[in-house]
N, C-alpha and C positions, 0 to 999 in steps of 0.2 A: 628346206632342210635346216634343222637346228644343230648348231655346233657347240661343243663344250670340251674343256680340257684344262690341263694344269701347265702353268708357265713359270719357270724358275728364273729369278733375277740373280745373277752372280757377278762377282767382280772384286777388285781390291777394296779396302775400306775407304769410305768417304768419296765414292764416285757418283753418289746420288741414287742408289737403288731404292731406298725408302721414299724419297721424293718422287721418283718416277712412278712407283706403284700407286702412291696416293693420287698423283695427277691422272693416271690412266683410269682409275676407278671413280675419280671425282669426289672422293671422301678421304678423311684421315684414318687410315687403318694401322699405320706404323708411326712411331715417334721419329722425329728428324732432328738433326743437329749438324753444325758444321765441323764437329769433332769426329775423328775416325772411331770405328768399332762401337758405334751407338747401338746397332742391332746385335743382340746376343742370341736370339732364338729365331727359328723359322716362323714367319708370320704370314698368314694367308689373307689376301685381300680379294674380294669377290666383285667382279663386274658382271651385272646382269642386263642383257639387252633382249629385245624381242626375238632376235635371230640367233643369239649365242649367250653362253655363260663362260666367262674366263676366270679361273682361279689362279691368281698370281701368288707366288711364294717368294717372299722377300727373305734372303738369306744373309747371315753374317758375312762381313768382308773377309776374303781369304788372305791370310797374312802369316808370317812366321810366328808361331805361338811362343809366349814368354811365361805362360803358366797353364794350369790344367783347364781353366776357364777358356783360355784362348784355343787350346786343343779341341775342346768341346765345340767351340764356335766354328772352327775350320771343318771338323768332321761333319757337323750338322749341314754345312753348306755343300760339301762334296757328296754326301749321301743323297742329296736331293736330285742330283743330275740324272740318275737312272730311274727316277720315279715320275717324270713329267713328259709332256708331249712336245714341249718346245723350251729352249734355253735362250734367255737374253743375256749376252755377255756385255756388261756395261764397262765403258772405259771413259777416262777424262780426256776429252778432245783437246783441251788446252795444254796438255803436257805430252811429251814424247813417250812411246811405249817403254816400260821399264821391265826389270826382272820379274816383278810380280805379275805383270800382264802376260809375259811369255810363259811363266810357270802355269798360269791358268789355261792358256791356249794349249799347252802340251797335255794337260789333264783332259781337255775337251776332245782330244784326238781319240781317246779310249771309249767314248760313248757313241751310240748310234742316233741319238736324239738330234734333230735339226737345231742349228745355232744361228741366231741373228746377232750381228755386232751392232751395238747401240753406242754411237759416239755422242756422249752426253756433254753438256756445258758448251753447246755450240754458240751460245750468246757471248762467250768469252773469246771467240775466234773470228777474225775478219778475213774475208776472201775465200772464194770457192776453191782456189788452188791449194790453200793450206789444208782445207778439209779433205780434198782428194788425196793429197800427199799422206795424210794420216791414215786414210782408208787403205792406201797401198801398203803402208808400213804394217798394218795389222793383217792384211790379206796374205802377206808373206809368211805369217805364222800359222794361219788356219784358213781352210776353204769355207768361209761363211756362206750360209744360204742366202742371206740378205744383209745389207748394211744401211743404217739410218743415222743421220746426224740430227740430234734433237737438243732441246733445252727443257729438262723436266721442270726447272725452277720457273722459267718464263712460259712454259707450256707451248713451246714452238715445235711444229712438225709432228705432233703426237697423233693426229687423226690418221695420217698415212700409216704410221707404225701400228696403230690399233687395228686398222683394217687388214693389214698383212698378218698380224697375229691371229685374228679370227679365221682368215682364209687358210691358215696352216693347221688349224685344229680339226680333229675328226668329228664325224657326226656323233652326237651324244645327247643325253638327257640333261635337264636342269638339276644340278646336285643340291642346290641350296635355295631357300625361299628368296623371292625377288628383292625383298627389303633388307637382306642380310649383307653386310659389307665385310665381315670377318667372322671366322668361327672360333676365335680366341675366347676363352672364358672371361667373364667380367672381372674377376680378381686379377687376372693377368693384365688386362687392359688398364685397370686402375693403377697397378704397380708400375707399369710402363710409363703412364702419364706423370706420375710422381717422379720417376727416375729422369724423365725428360727435363723437368724443371731443374733438377739438380745438375744435370749435364750443362744446361745453359747458364746456370748461376755460379757454379763452382769452377775453379781453375786447376790447371796442371793435372796431376795424377789422380786427384781426389774423386772426380766423377767416375773413373774407371774402377775404383776400389769400393764402390757402394752397390748394395743390392737392396731391393725393397720386397718385403713380405706382407701381404694383406692378411691380417688375422681376423678381421670382422668386416662383413659387408652385408648390411641388413636394412630393410625398410622399417622405419619406426611405426609402431601401431597407432592408428587413428591420426597420423600426421604425415604430411608430404615432405618427409625428411629422410634422407639416406645417411645412416651411420657407418662411418668407415674408420677402422683402427688399423694403422700400418706401422711396421717397424723398419727403420732404415739401418742396415748393417754396414759398418766400416771395418777395415782390417786392423786399424791401429787407434789408440787413444787420441793421438794428435789429429787424425782425420775426423774423429767424432767431434772434437772441439771446433774444427773448421765448419762442419755441417751445422752445428748448433749456432755458432757465431757469438759475437760479443753480446751479452745480455739476451741471448736467444734470438737475435734479430734475423740471422740467416735462416734458421728453421722456420721462423714466422713467415718470412718471405716465400720460402718453398711451399709452405702450407697455403698461403694466400693465392699464389699463382695456380697451384694444383686445384684448389677448391673451385676457382672460376671455371676451369675446363671440365671438371667433374660434374658441376651443376649443369653445364651445357650438355654433357653426355647423358645424364640421367633425367634431365628436365625437371629436377626437384632441388630443393635446398639440400646442401650436404654439410653434415657435421664431421669434420676430418680431424682425427687425433693422430699425431705423429710422435714416435719415440725413436731415439737413436741408441743403438747398442753396438758393442764391438764383438766381432766374430773373427778371432785372430787368423790371419792369412787364409781367409775363406776361399779365395780363388784357386788355391792349391790343395784344398781338402776335398777329397771325393765325397765324403758324407755330407759336408756342408753344401757342395754343389747340387747334390741330389735333393737335399732338403729345400733348397731355394729354387728348384725346378729346372736345373740345368742337367740334362741327362743325354748321353750320346746315343741311347738306344731308342729314341723317339724322334 
């Protein structure tokens, strides 16, 4: 029997959802960072085995929104819950349950989908007693179908979790080709990789105030070169200056790091041209959000 289905990863920001999805499929389908709210869109990562195909949906962290972009992110995550066969509720095992965790647990009570509790970052916790205590704390909030303590970063205890996920899925067809790891468009992937470099290189609020739009992505004729032209949008002139850096050094560093990963992605040389522009208060402008691909109806 061949099983297939859709599995949503939900939780507060920075609990390791993207890291877990990448670890489960064995490839990098979503960008990762140690900063919260890195994931802004629902991203599908595809695991294909002989006996099953699992389509993981990495969702933005559920948090109290401070702008329209934040509202879009939370709505995108919540809309996913009723569209899947299984929900993985990720929490940080190294910290006690907080208001955000209890808020998500209350939301899960309104869905009929089975829910696994995934206690992530087990590598940061010592002693089985501590793990059992955290499990009991969460079971008081919700009757989870299963509970697993894992480390997505260290790839600990993932085999058992993966086997249980597959066992929970219904009989079904293979939805995607076996060599496909995500159904995201190439331009989206390129924009996300560039944004990942900025998140890791820039400080404070600046990484959260930037967006990337890929204006050109084309294979150069008669040459193994991919031409990419992308615009980095900031909300203020001061942020633009930080992204560019003194004598353009920060923008150069962003371009260099992005180019290395893009060349690995495409298997070709990449010519990457980056521009930085200001789009005033874009995170609170409905039209700007739609132009940049953030829509609550998808």
